[in-house]
TIDRENKE-655590 format. One record per residue (C-alpha): residue in one letter; x, y, z. Coordinates in steps of 0.001 Angstrom, whole numbers, plus 500000, padded with zeros to 6 digits. Layout:
# residues N
AXYZ;...
//
This chain:
# residues 1106
M834323652198383073;K833403648548382680;R830601649524380324;W832977651646378252;G835480648789378222;S832810646398377065;Q831759648777374292;L835372649214373261;A835842645435373082;K832765645149370884;L834093647866368591;R837414646057368359;R835684642799367480;T833529644586364911;G836608646236363460;R838451642939363253;L835417641396361545;A835243644287359085;V838943643967358331;R838523640244357762;L835562640780355476;F837431643448353560;G840514641226353346;T838451638291352181;A836723640399349516;A840038641864348397;G841604638402348327;L838729637028346295;G838947639904343851;L842703639530343498;A842432635757343092;F839737636048340432;Y841781638696338631;L844912636516338632;I842952633458337486;G841343635451334698;L844685636952333757;G846212633517333446;L843358631789331628;R841880634506329458;P842341634257325704;D844811636554324017;V842431639351323049;P844293642587322220;T842618645933322568;Q842769646473318817;P841593643971316202;R844390641810314939;V845818643107311681;H846642640356309216;A849284640678306563;P847920641675303136;E849185638373301739;A847200636411304327;V844044638419303590;A844501637876299871;E844985634142300405;A841818633925302509;D839830635798299870;R841185633468297197;L840252630376299199;R836717631610299848;D836113632116296134;V834986628607295269;H833277629259291945;F834449626999289148;D834379626808285373;P831632624410284252;D833672623489281173;G836402620837281366;L835341619382284734;P837732616796286248;A837001613124286946;V838857610554289033;Q837632607572287012;V840001606591284201;A838687605080280953;V840677602004279882;D840470599340277200;Y839390596132278921;E840229594183275780;A843905594570276743;G843337592063279559;T846399591008281511;T848660593145279342;G847010596370280469;A848945598527282939;W845756598761284980;Y845262594964285319;P845030593990289036;K848418592964290404;G849341595190293370;E847868595015296857;S848369596040300456;S851085594149302330;I848383592970304758;L846394591408301923;G849556589957300411;A850292588182303690;L846761586753303804;V847151585480300229;R850414583760301139;E848728582186304175;G846008580779301932;K843241582821303562;L842456584888300455;P842633584282296684;S844982586346294530;V844273590011293874;A843346589333290238;E840732586765291348;R839354589080294019;V839049592179291815;G838077590649288477;P839077591393284876;E837050594621284524;P837900596754287558;L837091600398288007;V840285602384287386;M840777605568289438;E843540608117289819;G843646610925292397;V844886614466291950;D848289613609293448;G848733610368291499;I849663606873292693;G849537606488296465;K850868604349299297;Y849127601682301340;G848370601879305055;G847129604161307795;T843921604927309711;W841612607719308618;H840325609363311808;R836888610967311724;V834422612274314324;A830659611707314546;T828066613439316711;A826464610191317907;P826794606465317279;G823931606706314785;D825792609394312824;V828238606722311648;F825586605495309165;I827155607783306538;I829620604960305885;G826877603489303690;Y826854606316301167;R829094609326301891;L832101607102302604;S831329604401300074;G829584605950297073;A829077602416295769;M826459603397293202;L826083602071289674;V827314605459288452;R828955608270290403;W829290612033290374;S832715613541289745;P834472615926292188;L832607618932290729;G829362617111289974;Y829356616443286271;P830443614407284383;I828632611363285733;R830947608405285231;P830554604597285378;H831247603157288796;L829902599745289791;A828453599652286294;K830943599375283438;G828810601484281114;W825344602286279844;S823336603245276773;A819924604848276289;S817283604760273591;D816696607966271661;D813466608662273525;K815088607944276941;R812523605241277734;V814976602339277867;W818340602461279623;T820705599498279351;V823298599121282115;H826309596803281786;L827885595488284993;R831572594703285556;R832539591059285240;G834208589377288168;V833066591855290827;R832442590302294254;W830701591153297510;S832891591676300577;D832443587989301483;G833719586879298066;H830347585974296530;P829883587143292899;F827875590309292237;T825475589902289302;A822247591176287799;D820395588812290148;D821281591108293070;I819633594049291291;L816570591991290419;Y816291590693293983;W816319594258295301;W813666595341292803;E811281592411293085;H811652591496296751;E812623594707298527;A811512597755296535;K808189596203295533;Y807536594012298561;L809000595721301619;E808672599404300763;S805443601395300874;A805833602535297272;P808313602128294426;P811181604641294606;T810363607983293018;W813240607728290561;M811589604634289062;T808371606564288497;V807808608978285605;R804566610940285281;G802836608616287698;K803842605451285893;T806310603010287410;G809067601569285291;E810507598067285358;I813948596512285747;V814598593595283408;K817484591140283503;V819088590647280093;D821913588370281187;T824210587824284175;Y825887591199283720;T823223593305281957;V819974594901283107;K817508597251281482;F815580600087283131;V812379600371281087;F809969603304281513;P806531603949279967;E807456607638279573;P810789609371278760;N813106609592281763;G815755612226281097;V817273612210284592;L817869608509285277;L821663608883285409;E821373611701287949;S818968609564289975;L821297606553289944;A824230608741291010;T822452610535293831;N822711609230297361;R818931609420297859;T818643606418295564;R820926604570297942;T821955601301296284;P819554599571293850;Y820899596140294676;A821104593758297650;P823099590590298499;R820579587958297514;H822709585075298777;Y822634586493302330;L819306588293302694;E817040585834300841;Q817300583294303666;Y815777585885306050;H813197587310303623;P809662587260305121;E808290585582301997;L811245583612300620;G813316582805303701;K813826579740305886;A811079579604308492;D813151577958311226;L816034580392310765;I813700583393310796;E811967582162313944;A815277581586315749;A816643584983314680;M813447586763315767;A813650585197319203;A817331586031319551;R816943589657318494;G813745590292320432;V811609591248317426;T808138589928316771;T807671590116312986;P809739588865310025;R809706592341308486;A811221593843311607;L813912591157311607;Y814736591818307964;K815040595530308685;T817518594938311509;L819659592691309323;R820011595407306682;D821398597835309247;Y824893599137308533;R826101597828311926;N825476594194311021;P828980592768310395;E827566589674308681;H825892591671305894;P828093591594302738;R828843595015301246;M830257596613298099;W831928599400300077;P835655600274300077;W835719599801303868;V833456597325305662;Y832239596728309196;R833648593415310410;T833767593616314207;Y830711594537316247;R831336596996319057;P828475598250321242;N830086601669321639;P832568603912319820;P835116604009318395;E833638602310315346;G836110600795312880;F835743599908309190;V838577597988307517;R839471597723303846;N837313595414301756;P839601592611300464;Y837313592168297446;F836945595827296498;W836685596116292759;A838794599209291965;V842468599724291101;D844734602640290284;A846291603222286873;E849159600828287733;G846895597967288825;N847164598454292600;Q843958597474294384;L842160600330296103;P841556601752298638;Y844997602774299861;V843872603507303446;D843600600437305689;R840886601627308047;I838389604367308928;L837887605002312646;F834991607054314064;E835137608699317463;V832007610339318902;K831991613871320284;N829462616551321044;T828723618665317971;K830165621800319538;L833441620003320312;I834069618696316806;P835618621996315597;L837924621903318641;A838978618372317735;A839619619515314172;A841594622568315327;S843681620284317562;G844688618099314639;D842710615045315782;I840898614611312447;T842523613221309298;M840020614580306780;Q836429615695307303;A833851618152306039;R830798616865307908;H829962618988310993;I832750621464310126;T830864624742309895;F831787628227308751;D831173629805312152;N834432628129313263;Y836377629643310367;T838738631772312461;L839491628985314923;L840324626530312156;M842344628916310020;E844499630239312870;N845491626774314141;R846567625309310797;A850321625679311216;R850336624793314897;H848461621515314504;D849661620474311048;Y846548620588308875;Q845013622562306024;V841538624001305540;Y840178623397302054;H837169625330300751;W834650623332298710;F831711624641296683;P828427624226298613;A825737622467296592;V823571623051299666;R822384626611299128;S821550627352302737;S823323626047305816;W820476627038308186;T816845627329307076;L813552627692308878;F810767625556307396;P807135626412308291;N805051623228308501;M802209623731306036;N800835620309306992;R800647621013310736;R798596618274312387;V795468619470314186;L794999617818317585;E791590617889319210;S793250618066322628;E795172621218321608;P792864623878320105;A795862626090319311;T796989623623316638;R793951624507314509;W794987628156314417;K798597627162313762;A797657624985310794;Q795590627811309332;L798297630460309725;L801193628323308517;A799292627565305319;D798793631293304613;K801581632859302567;R801033636253304239;F802051634792307586;R805218633313306086;Q806007636554304287;A805518638588307455;L807825636379309508;S810474636524306784;I810658640301306508;A810537640667310303;I814074639205310451;H817055641575310410;R819277639413308218;Q822157641847307828;E822517642096311592;I822709638316311832;I825260638120309018;E827495640706310701;A827254638936314063;L827594635294312990;Y829295635306309615;G831644638261309830;G829761640151307138;Q831012637683304506;L827588636611303181;E824519638334301766;P820835638101302717;A819208635352300678;Q816512632715300471;I817154629174299234;D817854629380295515;P819979627277293108;G822517630062293345;R824660632065290977;G826532629747288663;S823639627298288459;E821615627047285247;F818508627253287416;H819409630442289343;N816512632865289958;E817608636253291306;A814051637177292315;L813785634042294463;M817185634619296043;H816101638027297374;S812379637448297882;Y811126638875301196;T814651639261302592;E814527643011303273;H814025643952306920;D810648645696307049;P808986645369310490;Q806215647848309633;R805124645837306619;A805399642630308637;G803108644098311291;A800584645158308654;L800480641632307214;L799949640147310679;D797149642628311360;E795607641669308036;L795526638088309244;G793467639079312275;L796325638904314788;T795555642288316274;E794870641431319917;R797701641435322490;D798125639634325796;F799443641096329050;E803026640604327835;G802368642649324712;M802460639582322449;R799894638856319762;T797214636268320442;F795232634040318146;P792095635681316745;D790029634092319531;G792210635754322186;T794110632608323295;R797843632628323900;M799974632216320764;T803367630478321086;W805395629004318238;Y808150626415318571;I811312626314316466;D812823622819316604;F816441622187315640;T819032619453316120;A822760619287316697;F823159618901312916;T822405622571312241;G822912623866315761;E821126626819317284;G822520629193314662;P820610632479314476;A817530631105316281;Q817773633560319178;F818118636493316763;I814956635341314988;V813056634878318245;D814006638426319289;D813086639927315905;W809715638203315913;A809096639317319501;E809520642939318418;G806571642362316098;G804545640683318831;V805089637052317785;R806147634821320656;A808462631943319712;L810693629534321590;H813567627568320102;R814453624144321439;E817027621528320569;R815687618039319925;A817537614751319689;R817726613883316017;P815607610694316147;L812856612473318082;Y813090615471315747;S812630613262312668;T809815611291314241;Q807872614412315255;K808451615972311838;N807107612929310034;A804146612855312421;L803456616530311448;L803699617686315070;H806163620550314596;D805526624242313936;F808878625209312427;S811752622836311748;V815325623912311160;W817433622114308602;A819944622878305891;G819033623121302254;E819695620084300098;S821711620301296868;E819558623029295334;F822447623822292955;N821002621119290678;P817321621143291685;L816197618587289139;V818158616032291144;E816868617211294529;P813869619585294187;R812431619097297679;S813037622709298784;F810858623991295926;V808387621150295359;P807108618662297975;T808418615411296498;Y808681613155299550;S808508613326303342;E811847615145303621;S810285618211302022;H810284619934305387;H807774622638304499;A805094620130303409;P806048616536304269;A802540615091303860;Y802113616706300443;G805494615226299563;T804374611745300597;W801245612123298456;F803373613093295444;Q805889610294296089;K803123607675296092;G801682608814292778;G798875610975294053;L799229613339291101;Y798096610466288867;G795267609188291015;N796959606433293001;P794560605784295931;L797472604586298100;A798806608141298091;L796316609066300796;Q797910606506303128;G800162608931304934;G799852611656302333;I797626614708302079;E796289615779298713;P797093619424297905;P794130621489296710;V793309621112293024;G794295624286291187;G796506625434294057;V800110626525293779;I801499623382295462;R799802621181292905;R800967623472290102;T804621623069291159;M804196619294291149;E802798619368287616;L805649621564286418;L808259619295287997;D806621616276286382;Q806917617967283001;A810498619068283630;T811798615581284505;A810310614192281290;A811472617098279099;P813741615927276243;T816222618835276379;R818131620741279054;D816738624073277855;A813181622834278271;Q813999621569281765;I815467624949282759;E812442626843281398;L809933624674283233;F811842624777286502;G812062628561286228;K808298628680286678;I808664626632289859;T811204629056291325;D808980632013290375;I806197630474292462;A808600629864295339;A809640633516295297;E806090634582296081;Q805042631749298389;V808079631723300758;W808106627961301272;S811082628411303582;I812831631211305466;S816595631369304993;I819053633901306332;A822041634168304015;S823816632850300963;P825861629750301790;P829504630051302833;P832093627629301446;Q832105624160302934;L835226623935305084;V837217620712304883;V839934619906307417;V842763617877305862;R845808616654307783;N849114617533306147;G850449614451304428;F846990613101303566;R847020613099299772;N844728612980296750;V842097615193298400;P840987617745295765;R841473621391296686;V838060622192295211;A835044619904294964;I831280620216295194;A829899619359298629;G826390618088299172;N824405615160300475;T823059614380297010;Y826610614019295701;S827558611701298591;T830404614033299492;P833264613187299935;A832757609963297935;N832461611997294730;A835983613310295405;G837615609889294983;I837967608722298589;E839345605362297457;T842485607119296197;Y843255609044299423;Y846522608010301036;F849086608920303704;D852595610047302898;E853719608330306092;P851233605818307616;T851642605615311401;D849641602566312461;S851263600490315203;P852119596786314702;G849193595874316949;A846798597951314841;I848064596289311664;D847553592836313199;Q844050593812314283;I843177595051310781;K844545591842309290;Q842402589721311592;E839241591732310926;M839635591340307157;T839088587588307404;T837103587214310648;V833601588519311289;T832656589266314905;P828833589361314831;L826304590969317133;P825779589187320472;E822314588008319396;A823409586737315979;V822163583262315010;D824389580662313378;V822764579782310041;Q823734576116310298;T823086575318313970;L820528578060314785;E822443578676318004;V822708582183319457;A825972583904320344;E825341585046323906;G826687588322325237;G825257589747328418;R828352590531330451;L826587593436332081;G823555591285332827;G825847588812334552;V827346591578336647;I823901592782337716;R822801589243338573;W826013588774340542;L825382591980342481;I821825591003343301;G822893587499344295;G825796588878346317;I823509591211348252;G821201588303349009;G824133586229350237;L825359589050352456;V821906589356353976;I821982585736355058;I825599585658356236;L825770588948358112;A822334588584359638;A823271585172360945;V826552586160362567;R827640588855364945;H826586591978363066;P822799592124362936;Y823150595859362262;I824360595124358741;G821784592378358360;R819004594823359127;R820513597336356717;L820624594745353971;L817048593700354620;I815924597327354380;M817561597545350959;V815042595111349454;P811854597150350051;T813843600321349366;L814793599161345880;A811263597873345293;I809760601256346196;I812338603093344090;S811643600850341083;A807892601434341333;V808271605187341766;T810778605376338894;F808643603381336482;F805342605096337205;I806674608647337580;I808520608484334275;Q805258607378332599;I803268610356333889;P804315613003331304;P802188612635328147;G803863610981325180;D807100609112324671;Y809269608046321769;I807167605007320887;E803870606915320937;T805323609537318614;R806807606844316369;I803476605029316130;L801758608296315244;E804351608793312509;L803791605265311162;R800023605638311170;Q800505608842309219;T802300606730306590;G799478604220306550;D801017601550304293;E801344597825304974;A804960598051306125;A804056600790308599;V801073598828309922;D803373595844310408;E805877597965312321;V803129599394314539;R802108595845315393;Q805729594904316017;L806273597850318375;G803059597105320236;E804043593490320780;Q807676594253321570;F806883596839324248;H803579595257325366;L801621598453324831;D798323596607325131;E799031595767328768;S798199597954331748;L800956599901333480;P801088597546336491;R801535594568334175;Q804234596431332217;Y805970597170335509;V805891593530336562;R807308592553333171;W810025595259333286;L811069594107336755;G811271590469335624;L808825589016338151;R807003586997335475;W810200585029334792;F809979583342338208;V806701581795337026;T807342581109333345;F811168580764333214;D810806582105329668;A813789584081328356;G811342586621326903;D810132587449330417;R813530588401331802;G813761591773333526;L815884593776335915;L816042590988338488;Q817656588756335875;G820083591478334827;H818100592301331667;M817502596043331377;G815141595900328412;R815396597542324999;S815819601121323964;M812688602473322298;E814774604576319937;T817380602082318698;Q815634598777319530;R818959597644320990;E819444595987324354;V820139598561327074;N822745596145328458;D824492596293325103;I824319600074324911;I825924600751328269;G828005597593328665;D831460598938327762;R830675602310329279;V830249600835332754;L833933599920333127;L835134603426332329;T832465604933334569;V833531602699337461;L837214603505336934;V836590607258336797;S834284607003339829;L836843605093341902;G839573607499340855;T837350610400341805;I836579608931345233;L840267608286345926;F841160611787344784;T838423613236346960;W839548611379350073;I843264611924349511;V842709615664349270;A839765616211351619;L841048614305354667;P844419616018355216;V843127619439354174;G840100619168356465;I842303618068359378;Y844770620880358748;S842032623516358535;A840521622339361831;V843814622156363695;R845069625465362255;Q841806627336362503;Y841865631018361486;T845408630833360122;I846394632049356661;G846544628432355527;D843018627821356801;Y841714630898354985;A843533629976351772;L842283626396351774;S838762627491352697;F838831629940349822;I839945627234347417;G837221624970348770;F834533627588348223;I835773628147344671;G835617624402344049;M832038624284345295;C830949627313343255;V832537626585339872;P830391624185337769;N832413621107336918;F831726621358333187;L833090624932333220;L836200623725335001;A836546621043332311;I836424623686329587;L839031625783331422;L841351622783331782;M840871621938328114;Y841833625484327165;W844767625631329583;S846135622250328470;G845893623153324810;R847165626709325248;Y850118626117327565;L850885622387327391;G850061621842323723;I847997618706324435;N844367617813323794;V842851616195326888;T839460615239325413;G838607611587324915;L840476608659326415;F843400608594323996;S845080610675321354;P844166609519317817;A847474607685317352;Y846929605544320453;A843171605171319977;A843909603210316799;A846448600949318532;P844936597898320313;E848158596878322093;W849145598374325443;T852542600067325547;F854184602430327985;G853325605290325648;K849650604291325543;V849488604041329337;M851006607503329661;D848598608823327048;L845667607396329016;L846938609014332215;Q847371612265330301;H843645612204329530;I842058610478332539;W843270612976335150;V840975615674333816;P837597613983334508;V838875612700337868;I839846616185339033;V836894617963337424;I834250615646338870;G836027615377342199;V836669619061342889;G833119619939343877;G832758616906346154;T836229617468347593;A835385621019348597;G832216619876350323;M833989617070352168;I836701619430353345;R834040621607354954;V832366618546356546;M835636617172357902;R836719620564359229;G833411621173360983;N833200617678362502;L836773617758363751;L836350621211365279;D833357619882367232;E835407616947368515;L838428619061369431;R836236621167371739;K834926618171373687;P836109617562377300;Y837846614237376608;V840291615960374230;I841109618679376768;T841540616058379490;A843833613917377340;M845932616944376452;A846206617842380151;K847432614319380936;G850225614672378426;V848951612522375545;R850893613435372442;P848779615764370248;F849287613857367000;R848473610479368549;L845447611925370308;L844264613617367128;I844467610544364916;K843246607946367410;Y840136609686368685;P838862613010367226;V839749612228363605;R838309608740363809;I835029609956365266;A834884612973362919;L835003610562360002;N831513609200360772;P829503611835358859;F832278611859356301;I831825608135355682;S828038608374355803;G828121610659352752;I829597607932350560;G826138606664349732;A825320609850347868;I828628609926345982;F828104606897343739;P825018608092341808;Q826266611700341795;L829440610649340020;V827350609194337202;S824598611796336908;G826721614810337795;G829467613686335438;A827154613454332412;I827857616989331180;V831570616567331907;A831607613331329894;I829910615106326981;V832338618035327127;L835367615753327299;G834018613227324808;L834172610286327221;P832112607097326642;M830584606997330123;V827108606074331345;G825904609612332150;P825471610804328526;V823352607729327776;L820936608703330551;L820800612253329214;Q820165610975325690;G817352608748326944;L815675611700328631;M816100613949325577;T814596611376323213;E811809610480325661;D813077606891325612;V811123605688328649;Y812661602235329083;L816237603402328604;A815745606290331039;A813930604150333606;S816596601432333500;M819361603992333843;L817630605626336814;M817424602215338450;V821161601800337913;L821696605116339716;S819412603966342521;L821280600678342807;L824544602610342998;G823085604773345740;V821979601758347750;L825333600055347256;G827073603261348310;T825005603254351487;L825996599644352106;V829672600516351644;S829376603414354084;D827633601135356631;L830411598557356361;L833058601243356832;L831200602668359826;L831023599184361320;W834798598937361088;L835423602542362137;D833045603095365051;P833222600580367941;R829896601854369278;I828136600302366292;R829884596968366780;M829258596983370524;E825641598178370444;G824479596758367114;G823546600154365780;A820800600652368342;R821518604307368715;
//
């Protein structure tokens, strides 16, 4: 009977266990179902049916073709002889500028603008002053578009639909009958942003001392048929462009953004010029900025983020900030007015936030962007169109001058590396048109178009497009049909008949064949996976990989890529930008080295063309396209130009220089309601400096919403320049010191040393020993970090040097020398380590030998900026989020863990355990996305970033701004803390259960000690030991583990910088950041030891002996 009773008891226990397992599974299923039910998007079983009117409106908007006759212009022709009596004469200005004039800080508007201003009028007429134009960039470096797309400060400028080209900084021009001599007249009275006059001397300085001296070759637009023209000063306001051969496209060249600006502020830059400058000033500036050559210094000073550099832009950079948001305020000396004489621009400020590329459409759909086309892609069409009414914006459709938004470029100049035998086969195959043809017809374009573009486009290669005078229907459809059998036959013809064990083709010698498709966040992944799958069906193995944009460009220019992905470039008018059809410079992605050869005059025998360039075979098709282009640019009539370029596109149709997928969709433009003078239709393209061609100076707000604090800040920035931390005063040669982060690091190191002495000398030798152990620990970590990160072959600098050596000119050689000296590449790794650590400083006391021990984290290889400067402002936010996360974790984990232990096996215990397991299992970045969706869907708020746009632009702190910050900051705190909270709950529960089962607890209970007092005073306190010990691991995890969360939520924290350093192979940035994580880990361990000392009397009594 006892045996049967025992068996029955076992069956009962097994049954109870089965019921519990079934209940748990059922509970999990029900919980997941309810969560999914609450968070899932509203996806009906049938496709949503739109009203016929809505469909018709969408079709109308997508039709962006325009009549080439009667094209609009925003520039207004006026009679300058009218002088002060003209309605256009400068007299109106922003209230901010008016106040500065009354305070005596600025001259009158008429003095600032001059007697011959540019007169502009937008599509909605005269505007209002004020407001901040909010935009979003993908990275801090993406803000460089302020120098052309958001300034358009060329001598002449394109109109909203391209032609007509109208005077801009120039007042007018004339040309000789044979187009050899062009005379350009400048506006009188125009000034730089610092008030210094702009004259012909600034153009001559650029030509003689920058274009000729600093650049590797004269700009291509100054070269016709291999012969370089000249720029001649006639008088203060007149210059002549003189060419030895007819130049029929000079106006287009001067208007295009690729020309950039053919002028420079002589009064500012000349003092730093390597040949003309002041030696003592140059030496002091080089030392302050950490560069080793005058050329490198001059290059840094021309950077758009130098607030001291005078500009001709509508909005100028006046206050240096190491991290976003970046602000550009109105130029008080801008030289344009509206038809009633009001100085332009109307908008006070442009503000750039930085977000991940994939989150920019979400920001646009949430109404966070004022007006933007950049990074707004057609694959987000539905999202943007359906949120228009809800978030108060419109979606304009502009004509795409870029005739392909995603193109695959085979590298016909693939570098052959002796260490990689496969590169020899790759170079051979990529140069064979049959290989390119086979890969093109292996792609199922219609399938991609249905999946990614809603069936709205048609299969196409890059072509000027219908509506262009240069359109070639044969090119548009060349090798676009899906024909895998023919593709296979072409590959077999090439000798790629052998297969490996995976069924993939090998090189003719039987070695493994793998191709790499490199893309950046600019184009996104697009249809890359479709292409990889289609090629795999034909036996061609390919992998696609995203590269950080700087690394992508560097590897491309070094000819190290197989296939690069980029958009087309203004092929609608290919005479202006022919790079997709003819290699004209290094940005001709299909043949960058041929392009460099052409750019340097190789077609006309210039021996310097072989410095970085590769000569295309004589009699080959590449060379033939170059000859045809040379003839077309010099042709006297438009008809002759069209005929000659038609031969170029015929060649392209057969050669398949690039592999595109579809015709281009309209360029979507998000425009906030109430933001006026933005044309409904314009031409969009890099060459046209879009949106500058659409009259950005005339844009205005119906109701500006800047706060009083923002207005005061703008007013101050207009008259006060806040330079970079390492800027040198021209008069005193003194350096403006920054280094707050370096001071913090030095303070931490000094504080640790002080604690070692104090605590070791008094009653807690346990802590003293712990502190002493930290020293060799950090030393070992630093050595391991530095040497391990150097093990993988290659880094950013090595690739950059390879790129520069490919160029081969004097400027490149100088930069190679500068990089070698700056990063001490001639030294051995141990010596580099000693220098990085800062040990040499203790011997030399030279500021150039500072390292980590002095709080100096070195320079980024990619940006050449101080790492301290890069992460300085990010540290505060990271610390605040980390502390908030720790507090959240403890506040939740302690009581929940105690409850689960005391109420073991209750419903509450099961429920909390379930929630804890969910918290541990759900990736924090996924939870962030869910909270973003839930907040936007049900609360109507956007929780990305630190502030809403309205408060981000306001410098003053108000109750509303504090609440807005709290509205945003809770998300990263909860998201990052949930996973750690769940783990700590489990630790606390397990530790406390162990303590509650010990004899002293049972004895105390038997003697009548109150349960709550007993629980808190003894078991909980002892159970906290492992809980506290885990603090050491929390600190670095909050930084590294929160990197993806920070990217998703658009937060300027330290984690994304580490990720960027790893992606760009920036060794010094990554190594310094890893040391910061290590230091945080060691400090976390110290904190946990101090807490244990206070918490556990055994440690105090026994000195930590056990």
